[in-house]
mmJSON file of the N, C-alpha and C atoms, coordinates in Angstrom:
{"data_MODEL":{"atom_site":{
"group_PDB":["ATOM","ATOM","ATOM","ATOM","ATOM","ATOM","ATOM","ATOM","ATOM","ATOM","ATOM","ATOM","ATOM","ATOM","ATOM","ATOM","ATOM","ATOM","ATOM","ATOM","ATOM","ATOM","ATOM","ATOM","ATOM","ATOM","ATOM","ATOM","ATOM","ATOM","ATOM","ATOM","ATOM","ATOM","ATOM","ATOM","ATOM","ATOM","ATOM","ATOM","ATOM","ATOM","ATOM","ATOM","ATOM","ATOM","ATOM","ATOM","ATOM","ATOM","ATOM","ATOM","ATOM","ATOM","ATOM","ATOM","ATOM","ATOM","ATOM","ATOM","ATOM","ATOM","ATOM","ATOM","ATOM","ATOM","ATOM","ATOM","ATOM","ATOM","ATOM","ATOM","ATOM","ATOM","ATOM","ATOM","ATOM","ATOM","ATOM","ATOM","ATOM","ATOM","ATOM","ATOM","ATOM","ATOM","ATOM","ATOM","ATOM","ATOM","ATOM","ATOM","ATOM","ATOM","ATOM","ATOM","ATOM","ATOM","ATOM","ATOM","ATOM","ATOM","ATOM","ATOM","ATOM","ATOM","ATOM","ATOM","ATOM","ATOM","ATOM","ATOM","ATOM","ATOM","ATOM","ATOM","ATOM","ATOM","ATOM","ATOM","ATOM","ATOM","ATOM","ATOM","ATOM","ATOM","ATOM","ATOM","ATOM","ATOM","ATOM","ATOM","ATOM","ATOM","ATOM","ATOM","ATOM","ATOM","ATOM","ATOM","ATOM","ATOM","ATOM","ATOM","ATOM","ATOM","ATOM","ATOM","ATOM","ATOM"],
"id":[1,2,3,4,5,6,7,8,9,10,11,12,13,14,15,16,17,18,19,20,21,22,23,24,25,26,27,28,29,30,31,32,33,34,35,36,37,38,39,40,41,42,43,44,45,46,47,48,49,50,51,52,53,54,55,56,57,58,59,60,61,62,63,64,65,66,67,68,69,70,71,72,73,74,75,76,77,78,79,80,81,82,83,84,85,86,87,88,89,90,91,92,93,94,95,96,97,98,99,100,101,102,103,104,105,106,107,108,109,110,111,112,113,114,115,116,117,118,119,120,121,122,123,124,125,126,127,128,129,130,131,132,133,134,135,136,137,138,139,140,141,142,143,144,145,146,147,148,149,150],
"type_symbol":["N","C","C","N","C","C","N","C","C","N","C","C","N","C","C","N","C","C","N","C","C","N","C","C","N","C","C","N","C","C","N","C","C","N","C","C","N","C","C","N","C","C","N","C","C","N","C","C","N","C","C","N","C","C","N","C","C","N","C","C","N","C","C","N","C","C","N","C","C","N","C","C","N","C","C","N","C","C","N","C","C","N","C","C","N","C","C","N","C","C","N","C","C","N","C","C","N","C","C","N","C","C","N","C","C","N","C","C","N","C","C","N","C","C","N","C","C","N","C","C","N","C","C","N","C","C","N","C","C","N","C","C","N","C","C","N","C","C","N","C","C","N","C","C","N","C","C","N","C","C"],
"label_atom_id":["N","CA","C","N","CA","C","N","CA","C","N","CA","C","N","CA","C","N","CA","C","N","CA","C","N","CA","C","N","CA","C","N","CA","C","N","CA","C","N","CA","C","N","CA","C","N","CA","C","N","CA","C","N","CA","C","N","CA","C","N","CA","C","N","CA","C","N","CA","C","N","CA","C","N","CA","C","N","CA","C","N","CA","C","N","CA","C","N","CA","C","N","CA","C","N","CA","C","N","CA","C","N","CA","C","N","CA","C","N","CA","C","N","CA","C","N","CA","C","N","CA","C","N","CA","C","N","CA","C","N","CA","C","N","CA","C","N","CA","C","N","CA","C","N","CA","C","N","CA","C","N","CA","C","N","CA","C","N","CA","C","N","CA","C","N","CA","C","N","CA","C","N","CA","C"],
"label_alt_id":[null,null,null,null,null,null,null,null,null,null,null,null,null,null,null,null,null,null,null,null,null,null,null,null,null,null,null,null,null,null,null,null,null,null,null,null,null,null,null,null,null,null,null,null,null,null,null,null,null,null,null,null,null,null,null,null,null,null,null,null,null,null,null,null,null,null,null,null,null,null,null,null,null,null,null,null,null,null,null,null,null,null,null,null,null,null,null,null,null,null,null,null,null,null,null,null,null,null,null,null,null,null,null,null,null,null,null,null,null,null,null,null,null,null,null,null,null,null,null,null,null,null,null,null,null,null,null,null,null,null,null,null,null,null,null,null,null,null,null,null,null,null,null,null,null,null,null,null,null,null],
"label_comp_id":["MET","MET","MET","ILE","ILE","ILE","ASP","ASP","ASP","ALA","ALA","ALA","LEU","LEU","LEU","ASP","ASP","ASP","ALA","ALA","ALA","ALA","ALA","ALA","MET","MET","MET","LEU","LEU","LEU","ALA","ALA","ALA","ALA","ALA","ALA","SER","SER","SER","ALA","ALA","ALA","ASP","ASP","ASP","GLY","GLY","GLY","ALA","ALA","ALA","PRO","PRO","PRO","LEU","LEU","LEU","THR","THR","THR","SER","SER","SER","ARG","ARG","ARG","PRO","PRO","PRO","ASP","ASP","ASP","ALA","ALA","ALA","VAL","VAL","VAL","ARG","ARG","ARG","TYR","TYR","TYR","VAL","VAL","VAL","LEU","LEU","LEU","ARG","ARG","ARG","ASP","ASP","ASP","TRP","TRP","TRP","LEU","LEU","LEU","VAL","VAL","VAL","GLY","GLY","GLY","HIS","HIS","HIS","GLY","GLY","GLY","TYR","TYR","TYR","LEU","LEU","LEU","ARG","ARG","ARG","HIS","HIS","HIS","ARG","ARG","ARG","GLU","GLU","GLU","ASP","ASP","ASP","PRO","PRO","PRO","GLU","GLU","GLU","GLY","GLY","GLY","ALA","ALA","ALA","ASN","ASN","ASN"],
"label_asym_id":["A","A","A","A","A","A","A","A","A","A","A","A","A","A","A","A","A","A","A","A","A","A","A","A","A","A","A","A","A","A","A","A","A","A","A","A","A","A","A","A","A","A","A","A","A","A","A","A","A","A","A","A","A","A","A","A","A","A","A","A","A","A","A","A","A","A","A","A","A","A","A","A","A","A","A","A","A","A","A","A","A","A","A","A","A","A","A","A","A","A","A","A","A","A","A","A","A","A","A","A","A","A","A","A","A","A","A","A","A","A","A","A","A","A","A","A","A","A","A","A","A","A","A","A","A","A","A","A","A","A","A","A","A","A","A","A","A","A","A","A","A","A","A","A","A","A","A","A","A","A"],
"label_entity_id":["1","1","1","1","1","1","1","1","1","1","1","1","1","1","1","1","1","1","1","1","1","1","1","1","1","1","1","1","1","1","1","1","1","1","1","1","1","1","1","1","1","1","1","1","1","1","1","1","1","1","1","1","1","1","1","1","1","1","1","1","1","1","1","1","1","1","1","1","1","1","1","1","1","1","1","1","1","1","1","1","1","1","1","1","1","1","1","1","1","1","1","1","1","1","1","1","1","1","1","1","1","1","1","1","1","1","1","1","1","1","1","1","1","1","1","1","1","1","1","1","1","1","1","1","1","1","1","1","1","1","1","1","1","1","1","1","1","1","1","1","1","1","1","1","1","1","1","1","1","1"],
"label_seq_id":[1,1,1,2,2,2,3,3,3,4,4,4,5,5,5,6,6,6,7,7,7,8,8,8,9,9,9,10,10,10,11,11,11,12,12,12,13,13,13,14,14,14,15,15,15,16,16,16,17,17,17,18,18,18,19,19,19,20,20,20,21,21,21,22,22,22,23,23,23,24,24,24,25,25,25,26,26,26,27,27,27,28,28,28,29,29,29,30,30,30,31,31,31,32,32,32,33,33,33,34,34,34,35,35,35,36,36,36,37,37,37,38,38,38,39,39,39,40,40,40,41,41,41,42,42,42,43,43,43,44,44,44,45,45,45,46,46,46,47,47,47,48,48,48,49,49,49,50,50,50],
"pdbx_PDB_ins_code":[null,null,null,null,null,null,null,null,null,null,null,null,null,null,null,null,null,null,null,null,null,null,null,null,null,null,null,null,null,null,null,null,null,null,null,null,null,null,null,null,null,null,null,null,null,null,null,null,null,null,null,null,null,null,null,null,null,null,null,null,null,null,null,null,null,null,null,null,null,null,null,null,null,null,null,null,null,null,null,null,null,null,null,null,null,null,null,null,null,null,null,null,null,null,null,null,null,null,null,null,null,null,null,null,null,null,null,null,null,null,null,null,null,null,null,null,null,null,null,null,null,null,null,null,null,null,null,null,null,null,null,null,null,null,null,null,null,null,null,null,null,null,null,null,null,null,null,null,null,null],
"Cartn_x":[0.813,0.0,0.862,2.021,2.897,3.311,3.632,4.011,2.858,1.644,0.478,0.244,0.442,0.268,1.311,2.54,3.591,3.272,2.714,2.319,1.199,0.259,-0.824,-0.269,0.757,1.386,1.999,2.677,3.272,2.198,1.128,0.052,-0.614,-0.851,-1.482,-0.572,0.72,1.666,1.66,1.52,1.471,0.193,-0.873,-2.141,-2.187,-1.093,-1.041,-1.363,-1.559,-1.837,-0.67,0.423,1.596,1.321,1.634,1.474,2.86,3.085,4.425,4.575,3.479,3.567,2.558,2.83,1.894,0.539,0.497,-0.821,-1.63,-0.958,-1.65,-2.171,-1.368,-1.772,-2.97,-2.985,-4.127,-5.394,-5.297,-6.469,-6.93,-5.984,-6.295,-7.016,-6.473,-7.065,-8.439,-8.566,-9.858,-10.897,-10.51,-11.453,-11.89,-10.931,-11.248,-12.233,-12.018,-12.895,-14.291,-14.343,-15.628,-16.421,-15.756,-16.433,-16.895,-16.024,-16.349,-17.524,-17.747,-18.846,-20.061,-20.003,-21.16,-21.349,-20.36,-20.482,-20.094,-19.407,-18.913,-19.039,-19.503,-19.586,-18.225,-17.974,-16.733,-16.796,-15.699,-15.673,-16.072,-15.711,-15.986,-17.259,-18.269,-19.517,-20.686,-20.8,-21.819,-23.242,-23.479,-24.844,-25.226,-24.318,-24.628,-24.748,-24.086,-24.176,-23.423,-22.536,-21.745,-22.262],
"Cartn_y":[-1.19,0.0,1.262,1.192,2.364,2.765,1.772,2.091,2.768,2.268,2.866,4.284,4.491,5.821,6.787,6.321,7.156,7.503,6.545,6.802,7.837,7.765,8.749,10.134,10.194,11.478,12.088,11.273,11.768,12.224,11.442,11.797,13.109,13.28,14.505,15.703,15.511,16.595,17.007,16.024,16.319,17.084,16.883,17.573,18.951,19.352,20.675,20.723,19.576,19.533,18.861,19.603,18.961,18.396,17.132,16.471,16.228,16.725,16.662,15.587,14.943,13.914,12.806,11.661,10.549,10.822,11.462,11.804,12.704,13.661,14.489,13.62,12.665,11.781,10.928,10.443,9.642,10.491,11.736,12.624,12.883,13.094,13.346,12.145,10.948,9.732,9.475,9.64,9.415,10.415,11.69,12.697,12.366,11.949,11.583,10.418,9.417,8.252,8.65,9.46,9.893,10.713,11.611,12.402,11.486,10.589,9.69,8.779,8.457,7.574,8.331,9.655,10.472,10.714,10.394,10.617,12.03,12.727,14.066,14.892,16.119,17.003,17.569,17.727,18.347,19.82,20.377,21.788,22.718,22.366,23.239,22.813,22.41,21.931,22.67,23.997,24.781,24.388,23.77,23.405,22.017,21.337,20.018,18.937,19.121,18.133,16.858,16.919,15.739,15.107],
"Cartn_z":[0.0,0.0,0.0,0.607,0.646,-0.764,-1.598,-2.981,-3.715,-3.498,-4.141,-3.626,-2.343,-1.764,-2.314,-2.434,-3.022,-4.476,-5.212,-6.596,-6.641,-5.713,-5.65,-5.343,-4.498,-4.184,-5.439,-6.236,-7.472,-8.456,-8.581,-9.503,-9.081,-7.796,-7.311,-7.548,-7.36,-7.602,-9.066,-9.958,-11.388,-11.746,-10.952,-11.19,-10.548,-9.907,-9.313,-7.833,-7.205,-5.772,-5.068,-4.825,-4.242,-2.85,-2.69,-1.401,-0.833,0.356,0.925,1.992,2.364,3.388,3.109,3.66,3.489,4.154,5.329,5.877,4.938,4.28,3.282,2.144,1.718,0.631,1.033,2.26,2.735,2.722,3.193,3.164,1.733,0.839,-0.567,-1.184,-0.963,-1.531,-0.924,0.374,1.029,0.54,0.433,-0.068,-1.492,-2.343,-3.71,-3.75,-2.905,-2.861,-2.37,-1.323,-0.776,-1.786,-2.498,-3.53,-4.661,-5.083,-6.184,-5.904,-4.632,-4.259,-3.724,-3.788,-3.425,-1.935,-1.117,0.316,0.723,-0.159,0.129,-1.128,-0.992,-2.152,-2.454,-3.735,-4.178,-3.836,-3.371,-2.97,-4.1,-5.323,-6.463,-7.184,-6.41,-6.975,-6.323,-6.571,-5.875,-6.201,-7.336,-7.721,-7.234,-6.592,-6.055,-7.098,-8.23,-9.307,-8.976,-8.011,-7.66,-6.404],
"occupancy":[1.0,1.0,1.0,1.0,1.0,1.0,1.0,1.0,1.0,1.0,1.0,1.0,1.0,1.0,1.0,1.0,1.0,1.0,1.0,1.0,1.0,1.0,1.0,1.0,1.0,1.0,1.0,1.0,1.0,1.0,1.0,1.0,1.0,1.0,1.0,1.0,1.0,1.0,1.0,1.0,1.0,1.0,1.0,1.0,1.0,1.0,1.0,1.0,1.0,1.0,1.0,1.0,1.0,1.0,1.0,1.0,1.0,1.0,1.0,1.0,1.0,1.0,1.0,1.0,1.0,1.0,1.0,1.0,1.0,1.0,1.0,1.0,1.0,1.0,1.0,1.0,1.0,1.0,1.0,1.0,1.0,1.0,1.0,1.0,1.0,1.0,1.0,1.0,1.0,1.0,1.0,1.0,1.0,1.0,1.0,1.0,1.0,1.0,1.0,1.0,1.0,1.0,1.0,1.0,1.0,1.0,1.0,1.0,1.0,1.0,1.0,1.0,1.0,1.0,1.0,1.0,1.0,1.0,1.0,1.0,1.0,1.0,1.0,1.0,1.0,1.0,1.0,1.0,1.0,1.0,1.0,1.0,1.0,1.0,1.0,1.0,1.0,1.0,1.0,1.0,1.0,1.0,1.0,1.0,1.0,1.0,1.0,1.0,1.0,1.0],
"B_iso_or_equiv":[0.0,0.0,0.0,0.0,0.0,0.0,0.0,0.0,0.0,0.0,0.0,0.0,0.0,0.0,0.0,0.0,0.0,0.0,0.0,0.0,0.0,0.0,0.0,0.0,0.0,0.0,0.0,0.0,0.0,0.0,0.0,0.0,0.0,0.0,0.0,0.0,0.0,0.0,0.0,0.0,0.0,0.0,0.0,0.0,0.0,0.0,0.0,0.0,0.0,0.0,0.0,0.0,0.0,0.0,0.0,0.0,0.0,0.0,0.0,0.0,0.0,0.0,0.0,0.0,0.0,0.0,0.0,0.0,0.0,0.0,0.0,0.0,0.0,0.0,0.0,0.0,0.0,0.0,0.0,0.0,0.0,0.0,0.0,0.0,0.0,0.0,0.0,0.0,0.0,0.0,0.0,0.0,0.0,0.0,0.0,0.0,0.0,0.0,0.0,0.0,0.0,0.0,0.0,0.0,0.0,0.0,0.0,0.0,0.0,0.0,0.0,0.0,0.0,0.0,0.0,0.0,0.0,0.0,0.0,0.0,0.0,0.0,0.0,0.0,0.0,0.0,0.0,0.0,0.0,0.0,0.0,0.0,0.0,0.0,0.0,0.0,0.0,0.0,0.0,0.0,0.0,0.0,0.0,0.0,0.0,0.0,0.0,0.0,0.0,0.0],
"pdbx_formal_charge":[null,null,null,null,null,null,null,null,null,null,null,null,null,null,null,null,null,null,null,null,null,null,null,null,null,null,null,null,null,null,null,null,null,null,null,null,null,null,null,null,null,null,null,null,null,null,null,null,null,null,null,null,null,null,null,null,null,null,null,null,null,null,null,null,null,null,null,null,null,null,null,null,null,null,null,null,null,null,null,null,null,null,null,null,null,null,null,null,null,null,null,null,null,null,null,null,null,null,null,null,null,null,null,null,null,null,null,null,null,null,null,null,null,null,null,null,null,null,null,null,null,null,null,null,null,null,null,null,null,null,null,null,null,null,null,null,null,null,null,null,null,null,null,null,null,null,null,null,null,null],
"auth_seq_id":[1,1,1,2,2,2,3,3,3,4,4,4,5,5,5,6,6,6,7,7,7,8,8,8,9,9,9,10,10,10,11,11,11,12,12,12,13,13,13,14,14,14,15,15,15,16,16,16,17,17,17,18,18,18,19,19,19,20,20,20,21,21,21,22,22,22,23,23,23,24,24,24,25,25,25,26,26,26,27,27,27,28,28,28,29,29,29,30,30,30,31,31,31,32,32,32,33,33,33,34,34,34,35,35,35,36,36,36,37,37,37,38,38,38,39,39,39,40,40,40,41,41,41,42,42,42,43,43,43,44,44,44,45,45,45,46,46,46,47,47,47,48,48,48,49,49,49,50,50,50],
"auth_comp_id":["MET","MET","MET","ILE","ILE","ILE","ASP","ASP","ASP","ALA","ALA","ALA","LEU","LEU","LEU","ASP","ASP","ASP","ALA","ALA","ALA","ALA","ALA","ALA","MET","MET","MET","LEU","LEU","LEU","ALA","ALA","ALA","ALA","ALA","ALA","SER","SER","SER","ALA","ALA","ALA","ASP","ASP","ASP","GLY","GLY","GLY","ALA","ALA","ALA","PRO","PRO","PRO","LEU","LEU","LEU","THR","THR","THR","SER","SER","SER","ARG","ARG","ARG","PRO","PRO","PRO","ASP","ASP","ASP","ALA","ALA","ALA","VAL","VAL","VAL","ARG","ARG","ARG","TYR","TYR","TYR","VAL","VAL","VAL","LEU","LEU","LEU","ARG","ARG","ARG","ASP","ASP","ASP","TRP","TRP","TRP","LEU","LEU","LEU","VAL","VAL","VAL","GLY","GLY","GLY","HIS","HIS","HIS","GLY","GLY","GLY","TYR","TYR","TYR","LEU","LEU","LEU","ARG","ARG","ARG","HIS","HIS","HIS","ARG","ARG","ARG","GLU","GLU","GLU","ASP","ASP","ASP","PRO","PRO","PRO","GLU","GLU","GLU","GLY","GLY","GLY","ALA","ALA","ALA","ASN","ASN","ASN"],
"auth_asym_id":["A","A","A","A","A","A","A","A","A","A","A","A","A","A","A","A","A","A","A","A","A","A","A","A","A","A","A","A","A","A","A","A","A","A","A","A","A","A","A","A","A","A","A","A","A","A","A","A","A","A","A","A","A","A","A","A","A","A","A","A","A","A","A","A","A","A","A","A","A","A","A","A","A","A","A","A","A","A","A","A","A","A","A","A","A","A","A","A","A","A","A","A","A","A","A","A","A","A","A","A","A","A","A","A","A","A","A","A","A","A","A","A","A","A","A","A","A","A","A","A","A","A","A","A","A","A","A","A","A","A","A","A","A","A","A","A","A","A","A","A","A","A","A","A","A","A","A","A","A","A"],
"auth_atom_id":["N","CA","C","N","CA","C","N","CA","C","N","CA","C","N","CA","C","N","CA","C","N","CA","C","N","CA","C","N","CA","C","N","CA","C","N","CA","C","N","CA","C","N","CA","C","N","CA","C","N","CA","C","N","CA","C","N","CA","C","N","CA","C","N","CA","C","N","CA","C","N","CA","C","N","CA","C","N","CA","C","N","CA","C","N","CA","C","N","CA","C","N","CA","C","N","CA","C","N","CA","C","N","CA","C","N","CA","C","N","CA","C","N","CA","C","N","CA","C","N","CA","C","N","CA","C","N","CA","C","N","CA","C","N","CA","C","N","CA","C","N","CA","C","N","CA","C","N","CA","C","N","CA","C","N","CA","C","N","CA","C","N","CA","C","N","CA","C","N","CA","C","N","CA","C"],
"pdbx_PDB_model_num":[1,1,1,1,1,1,1,1,1,1,1,1,1,1,1,1,1,1,1,1,1,1,1,1,1,1,1,1,1,1,1,1,1,1,1,1,1,1,1,1,1,1,1,1,1,1,1,1,1,1,1,1,1,1,1,1,1,1,1,1,1,1,1,1,1,1,1,1,1,1,1,1,1,1,1,1,1,1,1,1,1,1,1,1,1,1,1,1,1,1,1,1,1,1,1,1,1,1,1,1,1,1,1,1,1,1,1,1,1,1,1,1,1,1,1,1,1,1,1,1,1,1,1,1,1,1,1,1,1,1,1,1,1,1,1,1,1,1,1,1,1,1,1,1,1,1,1,1,1,1]
}}}
């Protein structure tokens, strides 16, 4: 899982969201999963489409 988390950190950095620690990466991955499954609204979704 550490290798996958490190890969997610690199991918997020390439997308413009630099992650400097594994705890940041865990929060990033969890938020992405929660938004993707409809448990959390995306911050940039004012109309509630997500």
